[in-house]
KEPA-280215 format. One record per residue (C-alpha): x, z negated, y. Coordinates in steps of 0.05 Angstrom, whole numbers, plus 5000, padded with zeros to 4 digits. Example, Ala and Ser with C-alpha at 12.3 -4.5 7.8 and 13.67 -1.06 7.14 Angstrom:
REM KEPA-280215
+------+------+------+
:    x :    z :    y :
+------+------+------+
: 5246 : 4844 : 4910 :
: 5273 : 4857 : 4979 :
+------+------+------+
END
This chain:
REM KEPA-280215
+------+------+------+
:    x :    z :    y :
+------+------+------+
: 2046 : 2589 : 4686 :
: 1980 : 2577 : 4651 :
: 1918 : 2620 : 4659 :
: 1846 : 2606 : 4640 :
: 1802 : 2660 : 4610 :
: 1761 : 2664 : 4674 :
: 1825 : 2675 : 4714 :
: 1845 : 2731 : 4665 :
: 1778 : 2765 : 4677 :
: 1789 : 2761 : 4752 :
: 1859 : 2790 : 4746 :
: 1831 : 2848 : 4705 :
: 1778 : 2861 : 4758 :
: 1834 : 2866 : 4809 :
: 1874 : 2919 : 4771 :
: 1865 : 2982 : 4812 :
: 1883 : 3035 : 4759 :
: 1834 : 3049 : 4703 :
: 1834 : 3091 : 4641 :
: 1788 : 3139 : 4678 :
: 1842 : 3149 : 4731 :
: 1895 : 3170 : 4681 :
: 1849 : 3212 : 4636 :
: 1830 : 3284 : 4642 :
: 1766 : 3269 : 4605 :
: 1731 : 3213 : 4567 :
: 1672 : 3236 : 4527 :
: 1625 : 3219 : 4469 :
: 1629 : 3253 : 4402 :
: 1579 : 3302 : 4374 :
: 1506 : 3286 : 4366 :
: 1464 : 3322 : 4314 :
: 1396 : 3307 : 4284 :
: 1413 : 3349 : 4223 :
: 1467 : 3303 : 4196 :
: 1453 : 3326 : 4125 :
: 1467 : 3397 : 4147 :
: 1535 : 3383 : 4177 :
: 1565 : 3325 : 4138 :
: 1598 : 3340 : 4072 :
: 1645 : 3302 : 4026 :
: 1697 : 3319 : 3975 :
: 1678 : 3306 : 3902 :
: 1716 : 3250 : 3867 :
: 1741 : 3297 : 3813 :
: 1772 : 3343 : 3864 :
: 1763 : 3418 : 3862 :
: 1778 : 3478 : 3905 :
: 1784 : 3473 : 3980 :
: 1716 : 3505 : 3990 :
: 1680 : 3458 : 3942 :
: 1642 : 3401 : 3974 :
: 1581 : 3358 : 3962 :
: 1527 : 3342 : 4012 :
: 1483 : 3282 : 4027 :
: 1417 : 3295 : 3992 :
: 1444 : 3349 : 3947 :
: 1473 : 3335 : 3878 :
: 1498 : 3406 : 3868 :
: 1565 : 3435 : 3893 :
: 1567 : 3465 : 3963 :
: 1614 : 3522 : 3976 :
: 1634 : 3533 : 4049 :
: 1690 : 3572 : 4082 :
: 1745 : 3522 : 4098 :
: 1754 : 3552 : 4168 :
: 1689 : 3518 : 4189 :
: 1702 : 3450 : 4158 :
: 1741 : 3394 : 4194 :
: 1760 : 3321 : 4179 :
: 1707 : 3271 : 4199 :
: 1721 : 3203 : 4230 :
: 1672 : 3146 : 4225 :
: 1680 : 3074 : 4247 :
: 1703 : 3057 : 4176 :
: 1758 : 3110 : 4175 :
: 1784 : 3101 : 4246 :
: 1829 : 3040 : 4253 :
: 1888 : 3018 : 4294 :
: 1939 : 3073 : 4309 :
: 1921 : 3118 : 4250 :
: 1861 : 3145 : 4212 :
: 1844 : 3118 : 4143 :
: 1836 : 3177 : 4095 :
: 1763 : 3196 : 4088 :
: 1729 : 3242 : 4038 :
: 1680 : 3264 : 4091 :
: 1683 : 3330 : 4126 :
: 1641 : 3361 : 4181 :
: 1618 : 3433 : 4187 :
: 1624 : 3464 : 4256 :
: 1598 : 3536 : 4259 :
: 1631 : 3547 : 4327 :
: 1689 : 3588 : 4352 :
: 1730 : 3589 : 4416 :
: 1704 : 3634 : 4470 :
: 1747 : 3694 : 4488 :
: 1723 : 3698 : 4560 :
: 1724 : 3625 : 4580 :
: 1780 : 3575 : 4567 :
: 1761 : 3511 : 4529 :
: 1691 : 3536 : 4513 :
: 1665 : 3539 : 4442 :
: 1604 : 3580 : 4425 :
: 1559 : 3574 : 4364 :
: 1568 : 3633 : 4317 :
: 1504 : 3676 : 4319 :
: 1465 : 3682 : 4254 :
: 1482 : 3756 : 4246 :
: 1557 : 3743 : 4251 :
: 1552 : 3680 : 4208 :
: 1519 : 3720 : 4152 :
: 1573 : 3774 : 4155 :
: 1636 : 3732 : 4166 :
: 1617 : 3666 : 4133 :
: 1566 : 3682 : 4078 :
: 1576 : 3615 : 4041 :
: 1562 : 3574 : 4105 :
: 1502 : 3619 : 4119 :
: 1475 : 3606 : 4050 :
: 1486 : 3531 : 4057 :
: 1447 : 3530 : 4123 :
: 1389 : 3570 : 4094 :
: 1387 : 3524 : 4034 :
: 1384 : 3463 : 4078 :
: 1330 : 3494 : 4122 :
: 1286 : 3510 : 4063 :
: 1297 : 3447 : 4022 :
: 1296 : 3394 : 4076 :
: 1259 : 3425 : 4134 :
: 1212 : 3467 : 4091 :
: 1222 : 3524 : 4140 :
: 1228 : 3596 : 4114 :
: 1230 : 3630 : 4182 :
: 1291 : 3673 : 4200 :
: 1354 : 3635 : 4217 :
: 1366 : 3617 : 4290 :
: 1428 : 3587 : 4324 :
: 1386 : 3526 : 4342 :
: 1378 : 3511 : 4268 :
: 1451 : 3491 : 4261 :
: 1478 : 3479 : 4331 :
: 1498 : 3410 : 4355 :
: 1497 : 3370 : 4419 :
: 1560 : 3345 : 4451 :
: 1590 : 3407 : 4482 :
: 1643 : 3367 : 4520 :
: 1671 : 3347 : 4453 :
: 1677 : 3421 : 4435 :
: 1713 : 3436 : 4500 :
: 1769 : 3390 : 4477 :
: 1768 : 3409 : 4404 :
: 1839 : 3421 : 4377 :
: 1866 : 3384 : 4438 :
: 1908 : 3321 : 4426 :
: 1867 : 3259 : 4441 :
: 1857 : 3186 : 4428 :
: 1794 : 3169 : 4389 :
: 1768 : 3099 : 4405 :
: 1713 : 3068 : 4362 :
: 1677 : 3002 : 4348 :
: 1655 : 2975 : 4416 :
: 1666 : 2900 : 4410 :
: 1725 : 2908 : 4363 :
: 1758 : 2966 : 4398 :
: 1805 : 3007 : 4355 :
: 1844 : 3068 : 4377 :
: 1879 : 3122 : 4337 :
: 1918 : 3182 : 4362 :
: 1894 : 3249 : 4338 :
: 1955 : 3294 : 4349 :
: 1921 : 3358 : 4324 :
: 1856 : 3341 : 4359 :
: 1814 : 3370 : 4302 :
: 1779 : 3306 : 4279 :
: 1704 : 3306 : 4288 :
: 1672 : 3240 : 4308 :
: 1603 : 3216 : 4328 :
: 1604 : 3144 : 4352 :
: 1661 : 3129 : 4398 :
: 1701 : 3161 : 4454 :
: 1750 : 3218 : 4457 :
: 1804 : 3206 : 4509 :
: 1846 : 3264 : 4536 :
: 1901 : 3240 : 4582 :
: 1929 : 3275 : 4643 :
: 2000 : 3259 : 4621 :
: 2009 : 3276 : 4547 :
: 2073 : 3235 : 4545 :
: 2033 : 3170 : 4551 :
: 1988 : 3177 : 4490 :
: 2028 : 3128 : 4448 :
: 2031 : 3076 : 4505 :
: 1956 : 3080 : 4519 :
: 1940 : 3076 : 4445 :
: 1981 : 3012 : 4441 :
: 1945 : 2983 : 4501 :
: 1876 : 2998 : 4472 :
: 1897 : 2964 : 4407 :
: 1925 : 2903 : 4442 :
: 1892 : 2836 : 4457 :
: 1869 : 2864 : 4524 :
: 1813 : 2897 : 4486 :
: 1786 : 2829 : 4465 :
: 1772 : 2809 : 4536 :
: 1749 : 2878 : 4559 :
: 1674 : 2868 : 4545 :
: 1675 : 2810 : 4594 :
: 1690 : 2857 : 4652 :
: 1636 : 2908 : 4634 :
: 1562 : 2907 : 4644 :
: 1531 : 2888 : 4577 :
: 1486 : 2949 : 4577 :
: 1548 : 2994 : 4578 :
: 1571 : 2970 : 4509 :
: 1533 : 2982 : 4445 :
: 1538 : 2948 : 4377 :
: 1572 : 3007 : 4342 :
: 1614 : 3039 : 4397 :
: 1636 : 3035 : 4469 :
: 1606 : 3085 : 4518 :
: 1649 : 3131 : 4561 :
: 1624 : 3098 : 4624 :
: 1653 : 3032 : 4600 :
: 1718 : 3062 : 4574 :
: 1731 : 3094 : 4641 :
: 1735 : 3023 : 4670 :
: 1787 : 2998 : 4621 :
: 1844 : 2971 : 4664 :
: 1911 : 3005 : 4657 :
: 1977 : 2975 : 4679 :
: 2043 : 3011 : 4669 :
: 2108 : 2972 : 4663 :
: 2153 : 2966 : 4723 :
: 2211 : 2993 : 4684 :
: 2216 : 3051 : 4635 :
: 2252 : 3009 : 4584 :
: 2189 : 2968 : 4568 :
: 2144 : 3029 : 4567 :
: 2193 : 3066 : 4521 :
: 2195 : 3006 : 4475 :
: 2119 : 3003 : 4470 :
: 2115 : 3078 : 4460 :
: 2166 : 3077 : 4404 :
: 2134 : 3017 : 4369 :
: 2067 : 3052 : 4374 :
: 2099 : 3110 : 4335 :
: 2125 : 3060 : 4284 :
: 2055 : 3031 : 4275 :
: 2022 : 3099 : 4267 :
: 2072 : 3115 : 4211 :
: 2064 : 3046 : 4178 :
: 1989 : 3049 : 4179 :
: 1989 : 3119 : 4149 :
: 2033 : 3091 : 4094 :
: 1984 : 3033 : 4084 :
: 1924 : 3079 : 4079 :
: 1960 : 3127 : 4031 :
: 1970 : 3073 : 3978 :
: 1918 : 3077 : 3923 :
: 1935 : 3012 : 3887 :
: 1934 : 2960 : 3942 :
: 1980 : 2945 : 4001 :
: 2041 : 2903 : 3984 :
: 2050 : 2839 : 4023 :
: 2117 : 2861 : 4053 :
: 2083 : 2922 : 4084 :
: 2027 : 2880 : 4113 :
: 2078 : 2833 : 4144 :
: 2119 : 2892 : 4171 :
: 2057 : 2920 : 4205 :
: 2038 : 2851 : 4232 :
: 2108 : 2842 : 4261 :
: 2108 : 2907 : 4300 :
: 2036 : 2896 : 4322 :
: 2056 : 2828 : 4350 :
: 2117 : 2856 : 4386 :
: 2074 : 2912 : 4416 :
: 2020 : 2863 : 4436 :
: 2071 : 2817 : 4467 :
: 2102 : 2872 : 4510 :
: 2033 : 2896 : 4533 :
: 2009 : 2826 : 4552 :
: 2074 : 2812 : 4589 :
: 2065 : 2878 : 4627 :
: 1994 : 2860 : 4647 :
: 2000 : 2786 : 4665 :
: 2068 : 2752 : 4662 :
: 2131 : 2796 : 4668 :
: 2173 : 2738 : 4643 :
: 2196 : 2752 : 4572 :
: 2257 : 2718 : 4544 :
: 2319 : 2762 : 4560 :
: 2345 : 2750 : 4489 :
: 2284 : 2783 : 4459 :
: 2287 : 2842 : 4507 :
: 2360 : 2852 : 4491 :
: 2346 : 2850 : 4417 :
: 2290 : 2901 : 4424 :
: 2331 : 2947 : 4468 :
: 2389 : 2946 : 4418 :
: 2346 : 2959 : 4357 :
: 2282 : 2996 : 4375 :
: 2298 : 3071 : 4379 :
: 2255 : 3133 : 4369 :
: 2270 : 3175 : 4308 :
: 2295 : 3245 : 4319 :
: 2243 : 3296 : 4297 :
: 2174 : 3285 : 4270 :
: 2164 : 3220 : 4232 :
: 2114 : 3256 : 4188 :
: 2169 : 3300 : 4161 :
: 2219 : 3246 : 4146 :
: 2229 : 3212 : 4079 :
: 2179 : 3155 : 4079 :
: 2220 : 3107 : 4037 :
: 2280 : 3115 : 4082 :
: 2237 : 3103 : 4144 :
: 2205 : 3041 : 4113 :
: 2274 : 3013 : 4096 :
: 2298 : 3027 : 4167 :
: 2238 : 2993 : 4199 :
: 2248 : 2932 : 4154 :
: 2322 : 2930 : 4174 :
: 2304 : 2935 : 4248 :
: 2255 : 2877 : 4239 :
: 2309 : 2833 : 4209 :
: 2359 : 2851 : 4263 :
: 2309 : 2832 : 4318 :
: 2291 : 2766 : 4285 :
: 2364 : 2748 : 4276 :
: 2389 : 2771 : 4344 :
: 2334 : 2744 : 4389 :
: 2331 : 2671 : 4366 :
: 2256 : 2682 : 4364 :
: 2239 : 2608 : 4356 :
: 2262 : 2597 : 4428 :
: 2228 : 2658 : 4459 :
: 2166 : 2651 : 4503 :
: 2114 : 2677 : 4456 :
: 2057 : 2635 : 4483 :
: 2061 : 2666 : 4554 :
: 2013 : 2612 : 4580 :
: 1953 : 2656 : 4565 :
: 1885 : 2633 : 4537 :
: 1876 : 2623 : 4462 :
: 1843 : 2691 : 4456 :
: 1911 : 2722 : 4470 :
: 1960 : 2674 : 4439 :
: 2001 : 2685 : 4377 :
: 2070 : 2663 : 4353 :
: 2121 : 2702 : 4313 :
: 2152 : 2637 : 4289 :
: 2088 : 2621 : 4251 :
: 2097 : 2683 : 4208 :
: 2144 : 2682 : 4148 :
: 2169 : 2752 : 4154 :
+------+------+------+
END
């Protein structure tokens, strides 16, 4: 079986299920004109939890940590996991008591009483940058993007970088982002699978099935993301394998981003190996359904989810285990003989046998 790129596009058009069908909501991040007011960053020398700096201000900024959340930009959101970022974002909002999933801006009177440091920061900004000495109003520090706030602290996928789509799973749901899409699924058990699909080679061809005006240079719009084709495997084994490997990759990428003195080559190759296996399984699910039985058997025998939370496990032990699993798969599957090409266009093709793992 050999498919041309145009035939792939046609097949994607024919896929009846989309990301919009399996999502509870797909929405843009926040939008604020007062970026200097909201965006902060940690000083290089460290300091207390309430000590930040601000764009345009050289002096320390003290804000109550309850109002400050991790900020995700295109540079800090990559495949499967977020790259550590010094940036934070101030959200002077709180969950409504009366209405579920509704966040309301904290009124100036309450802000002054409950969060005096944030109140002082906002007044300072208003005077220094806006040259406005009038009494503080909620409009001075509120933001647009209320749908984002409805799903704040809700697990989600954050997808960024339009033409080079990258997706990371935000388990706590407390990351603030501007350019990109937040994706809340109807079935929480499929976050890892959908994250793997969005990071697969399918994303390379995705712009070809969208109207050009729906995709922007820096991010992909929710209207386009809703049309992303979703295919689930015919058997739970394949889906479970992709889900588990997605968890491996989230852990491995967190380990990569946590290293201050460069990423060792063995870790890069380990990540590349599991990315290729995940990609292979996704492509086979979408287009071929004809993987070599030897590879599937090797994956089934060796790929298993870890009991408990991978974040709480000893990282060195996990890294050794994932390296051992890699070697077992390569030895057991006779990978040189497996069908890694799949008969797909060059945009999709890769070969494990070309990598010296």
